[in-house]
Backbone bond lengths (Angstrom), bond angles and torsions (degrees), N, CA, C in turn:
res aa  C-N    CA-C-N  psi(-1)  N-CA   C-N-CA  omega(-1)  CA-C   N-CA-C  phi
1 Q - - - 1.459 - - 1.525 109.42 -
2 V 1.349 114.50 141.75 1.466 119.86 174.08 1.526 108.24 -124.96
3 Q 1.310 115.02 150.91 1.450 121.08 174.71 1.537 107.66 -99.96
4 L 1.314 115.27 136.68 1.457 121.02 -173.81 1.524 110.64 -122.93
5 V 1.322 116.00 135.64 1.458 121.35 177.99 1.529 108.69 -133.49
6 E 1.332 115.42 122.07 1.459 120.56 179.81 1.530 110.90 -92.47
7 S 1.310 114.55 155.35 1.459 121.09 173.72 1.528 108.33 -154.91
8 G 1.314 115.10 168.05 1.463 119.62 174.51 1.512 115.38 103.97
9 G 1.332 117.18 -3.44 1.460 118.91 178.41 1.525 111.01 -71.89
10 G 1.319 114.81 172.98 1.458 119.43 179.02 1.506 111.59 164.50
11 L 1.334 114.26 -167.03 1.459 121.93 179.56 1.516 108.90 -103.39
12 V 1.330 116.31 130.25 1.456 121.10 -178.55 1.527 108.59 -142.96
13 Q 1.311 116.02 150.75 1.462 120.07 177.11 1.521 110.34 -78.26
14 A 1.314 115.41 154.84 1.459 120.26 175.96 1.525 109.95 -55.04
15 G 1.319 115.21 137.47 1.452 121.08 -176.64 1.518 113.81 92.51
16 G 1.313 116.01 -11.71 1.460 120.43 -178.83 1.515 112.90 -83.43
17 S 1.332 114.82 -173.78 1.459 121.47 -176.17 1.525 110.84 -132.92
18 L 1.305 114.87 152.86 1.461 123.04 171.70 1.521 108.18 -143.80
19 R 1.320 115.00 151.95 1.459 120.22 174.35 1.516 108.37 -122.10
20 L 1.315 116.04 115.98 1.454 121.22 176.88 1.526 109.50 -90.48
21 S 1.324 114.77 145.24 1.457 121.26 176.47 1.520 109.72 -121.04
22 C 1.317 115.34 150.50 1.462 122.25 177.42 1.517 107.28 -133.13
23 A 1.319 116.25 111.40 1.461 121.80 -179.22 1.520 109.43 -95.42
24 A 1.323 116.08 127.23 1.461 121.33 -179.82 1.519 110.28 -106.32
25 S 1.306 115.99 143.04 1.469 121.02 175.23 1.514 108.34 -139.08
26 G 1.310 115.09 162.11 1.452 119.91 -177.64 1.511 109.55 108.18
27 R 1.307 116.07 -121.30 1.452 120.68 -177.21 1.528 111.75 -72.91
28 T 1.295 115.50 167.59 1.458 121.52 174.50 1.520 109.50 -55.66
29 F 1.326 115.47 130.22 1.458 121.04 -172.36 1.516 112.77 -82.85
30 S 1.311 117.94 -25.67 1.467 121.02 -169.38 1.519 114.66 -58.97
31 P 1.338 121.32 -31.43 1.479 118.17 179.74 1.523 114.59 -77.77
32 Y 1.327 116.99 -9.08 1.454 120.54 -172.08 1.515 112.26 -84.41
33 K 1.339 115.14 135.63 1.454 120.29 165.41 1.521 107.45 -78.41
34 M 1.313 116.64 146.67 1.448 120.17 -174.40 1.520 110.73 -131.59
35 G 1.308 115.22 146.71 1.457 119.46 178.11 1.511 111.58 -142.78
36 W 1.318 115.35 162.94 1.463 122.64 171.79 1.530 107.77 -120.33
37 F 1.319 114.69 136.33 1.451 122.36 175.83 1.525 108.32 -128.45
38 R 1.324 116.57 162.42 1.458 119.95 177.04 1.521 109.99 -141.38
39 Q 1.329 114.44 154.32 1.459 120.27 177.75 1.518 109.27 -138.97
40 A 1.314 114.80 118.70 1.456 121.62 176.96 1.524 109.18 -90.66
41 P 1.322 117.78 157.21 1.468 120.70 179.76 1.523 111.69 -55.52
42 G 1.322 115.42 129.14 1.457 120.43 177.17 1.516 114.93 77.48
43 K 1.332 116.70 5.02 1.465 120.12 -178.65 1.517 110.50 -121.83
44 E 1.327 115.17 162.32 1.455 119.95 176.69 1.543 110.00 -76.73
45 R 1.314 114.26 157.32 1.463 118.52 175.93 1.526 109.38 -66.67
46 E 1.329 115.47 139.43 1.454 119.44 -178.06 1.522 111.25 -130.44
47 F 1.304 114.29 152.28 1.460 122.28 179.44 1.521 110.14 -70.77
48 V 1.331 115.75 141.20 1.458 121.42 176.63 1.529 110.85 -115.09
49 A 1.338 115.69 -55.11 1.463 119.44 -176.20 1.519 109.60 -161.30
50 A 1.335 116.00 159.19 1.452 121.42 177.49 1.519 109.38 -145.26
51 I 1.335 115.50 159.09 1.450 120.35 -178.36 1.519 109.57 -144.34
52 S 1.321 115.65 143.81 1.453 121.52 -179.79 1.524 110.37 -73.23
53 P 1.338 117.81 165.92 1.460 120.37 -175.89 1.532 113.94 -56.13
54 G 1.318 117.26 -41.79 1.451 119.64 -178.98 1.514 113.90 -85.83
55 G 1.316 116.72 -9.17 1.457 121.19 179.14 1.515 114.91 89.80
56 A 1.322 117.66 1.29 1.462 119.69 -175.31 1.522 112.66 -75.48
57 Y 1.323 116.61 -27.16 1.460 120.44 -175.43 1.527 109.73 -118.82
58 T 1.319 115.02 132.09 1.462 121.25 178.92 1.518 109.84 -128.89
59 Y 1.314 115.42 152.64 1.450 122.64 -175.43 1.529 107.89 -139.29
60 Y 1.338 115.56 142.38 1.462 119.31 -175.71 1.527 111.38 -137.63
61 A 1.323 114.87 148.72 1.458 120.35 167.76 1.525 108.06 -68.93
62 D 1.309 116.13 147.92 1.470 120.16 -178.96 1.528 111.70 -57.80
63 S 1.323 115.80 -32.58 1.460 119.99 -175.31 1.529 113.64 -68.40
64 V 1.333 117.02 -18.50 1.470 119.62 -177.69 1.524 112.56 -118.74
65 K 1.310 117.33 -5.11 1.458 120.88 -177.29 1.521 110.36 -59.20
66 G 1.320 115.77 132.29 1.452 121.03 -178.90 1.516 114.03 88.54
67 R 1.329 117.56 -12.69 1.463 121.57 179.25 1.519 112.25 -114.46
68 F 1.320 117.25 -35.12 1.458 122.34 -177.68 1.528 109.94 -107.00
69 T 1.340 115.83 149.05 1.456 121.70 176.19 1.515 109.73 -134.14
70 I 1.324 116.22 124.43 1.460 121.49 176.64 1.523 108.87 -96.89
71 S 1.324 115.97 141.93 1.459 120.23 178.32 1.523 109.00 -152.60
72 R 1.313 116.55 173.67 1.457 120.30 179.37 1.515 109.57 -154.79
73 D 1.331 115.18 156.62 1.465 123.34 174.68 1.515 106.41 -130.42
74 N 1.313 116.99 97.39 1.465 120.19 -174.00 1.530 112.41 -66.45
75 A 1.296 117.49 -31.24 1.470 120.17 179.28 1.524 110.53 -63.55
76 K 1.333 116.01 -33.29 1.463 120.69 179.47 1.523 112.09 -95.68
77 K 1.319 116.73 -3.17 1.464 121.86 -176.52 1.529 110.67 57.48
78 M 1.301 115.36 47.36 1.466 120.75 -176.66 1.521 110.47 -127.43
79 G 1.329 114.97 145.62 1.453 122.42 169.02 1.504 108.60 -122.30
80 Y 1.339 116.21 155.63 1.461 120.31 -176.11 1.523 110.57 -139.20
81 L 1.311 114.16 153.76 1.459 121.09 171.16 1.522 107.36 -136.01
82 Q 1.323 116.30 106.16 1.451 121.90 176.42 1.519 108.15 -87.06
83 M 1.324 115.85 122.84 1.466 120.88 -176.01 1.524 109.07 -118.53
84 N 1.313 116.05 116.35 1.463 122.50 179.27 1.526 110.19 -115.52
85 S 1.310 115.29 163.97 1.474 121.21 178.32 1.525 111.53 49.29
86 L 1.305 115.21 47.96 1.464 120.22 -175.43 1.515 111.84 -65.15
87 K 1.322 114.83 146.24 1.458 123.14 -179.12 1.532 109.11 -120.74
88 P 1.304 118.04 156.49 1.472 119.22 177.20 1.524 112.64 -55.71
89 E 1.305 117.78 -31.94 1.467 120.42 179.47 1.518 113.32 -72.27
90 D 1.316 117.97 -5.93 1.468 121.35 173.38 1.528 111.42 -83.15
91 T 1.316 117.48 -6.31 1.462 121.05 179.24 1.521 110.78 -61.04
92 A 1.332 115.84 124.24 1.465 121.15 -176.43 1.527 109.12 -177.67
93 V 1.322 115.06 171.51 1.461 121.23 165.97 1.523 107.19 -89.73
94 Y 1.323 115.78 124.96 1.461 121.56 -177.81 1.525 109.87 -103.40
95 C 1.332 115.40 129.59 1.463 121.93 -179.69 1.516 110.51 -122.42
96 C 1.314 115.72 141.50 1.453 118.62 169.79 1.521 108.70 -97.35
97 A 1.323 115.17 153.24 1.457 121.98 -177.02 1.520 108.94 -142.48
98 A 1.325 115.91 156.68 1.463 119.67 -178.02 1.526 110.18 -147.56
99 T 1.320 114.42 155.18 1.452 120.51 175.08 1.515 109.24 -154.01
100 N 1.335 116.44 149.93 1.459 119.88 173.77 1.530 110.50 -116.73
101 R 1.327 116.34 21.70 1.459 119.44 177.01 1.525 109.62 -66.41
102 V 1.291 114.92 143.96 1.457 120.58 178.86 1.524 109.52 -71.64
103 G 1.314 115.59 136.09 1.461 119.93 173.23 1.505 115.13 88.97
104 V 1.333 117.33 -4.90 1.466 119.62 -179.52 1.522 108.00 -100.70
105 V 1.293 117.58 102.22 1.461 121.92 178.10 1.512 108.04 -133.63
106 G 1.315 116.32 123.72 1.443 119.98 177.00 1.502 114.91 73.30
107 S 1.320 116.71 20.29 1.459 119.59 -177.49 1.519 111.45 -70.63
108 G 1.323 114.87 139.77 1.452 121.16 174.17 1.510 112.08 -100.95
109 N 1.326 116.46 8.60 1.459 121.99 -179.31 1.519 109.25 -96.88
110 E 1.308 116.65 119.17 1.468 119.20 -176.29 1.518 112.17 -62.85
111 R 1.321 117.70 -22.86 1.468 120.48 179.54 1.531 111.86 -69.66
112 D 1.302 117.90 -14.61 1.464 121.13 179.20 1.518 112.71 -85.10
113 Y 1.326 117.45 -1.35 1.461 121.46 -179.27 1.520 109.98 -112.56
114 D 1.315 115.99 138.77 1.459 121.22 -174.33 1.526 113.64 -104.31
115 D 1.305 117.05 -30.74 1.464 120.99 -174.44 1.524 108.96 -116.23
116 W 1.335 115.30 133.57 1.458 121.16 -174.08 1.526 111.07 -133.88
117 G 1.321 115.58 145.38 1.447 120.53 170.16 1.518 110.43 -86.45
118 Q 1.334 115.84 176.64 1.458 121.54 -177.96 1.517 112.24 -81.46
119 G 1.301 116.39 -22.63 1.461 119.58 177.95 1.515 113.25 103.64
120 T 1.316 115.07 157.91 1.459 122.74 175.97 1.527 108.42 -136.02
121 Q 1.320 115.56 137.11 1.459 120.68 -175.07 1.520 110.98 -81.12
122 V 1.322 115.48 131.71 1.457 122.21 172.73 1.529 107.37 -120.05
123 T 1.326 115.92 123.36 1.460 121.15 179.14 1.523 109.03 -123.28
124 V 1.315 116.03 124.08 1.459 121.54 -179.46 1.524 108.39 -113.14
125 S 1.312 115.64 118.10 1.467 120.49 -179.04 1.523 110.63 -92.45
126 S 1.319 114.97 148.64 1.475 119.52 -178.55 1.510 111.70 -89.70
């Protein structure tokens, strides 16, 4: 199990950028697959992006492909989500998640992740 804490959210105008961070503590982070999910008011939580343990493979929801970039630094036990060209519809609470289950790589299913952060609010104004 790892403990996850997000940071970097805030208020930004449409077209702007934000970089979210996810700090992991506890066990060694490098074996964990990692993902970012978001939940807007009144909506279900949805997949945003995922990354393999070594960082070589990344996966994105169609809605953010080409605008968002997921990355990680295992030595620092950190994950990141760089968000560019933000739109008002990107407004949500963003959470990072992790799992060390075998065979789960790049999953967009929240049930495949065991450890979750509390989330950070991202608000994009028009």
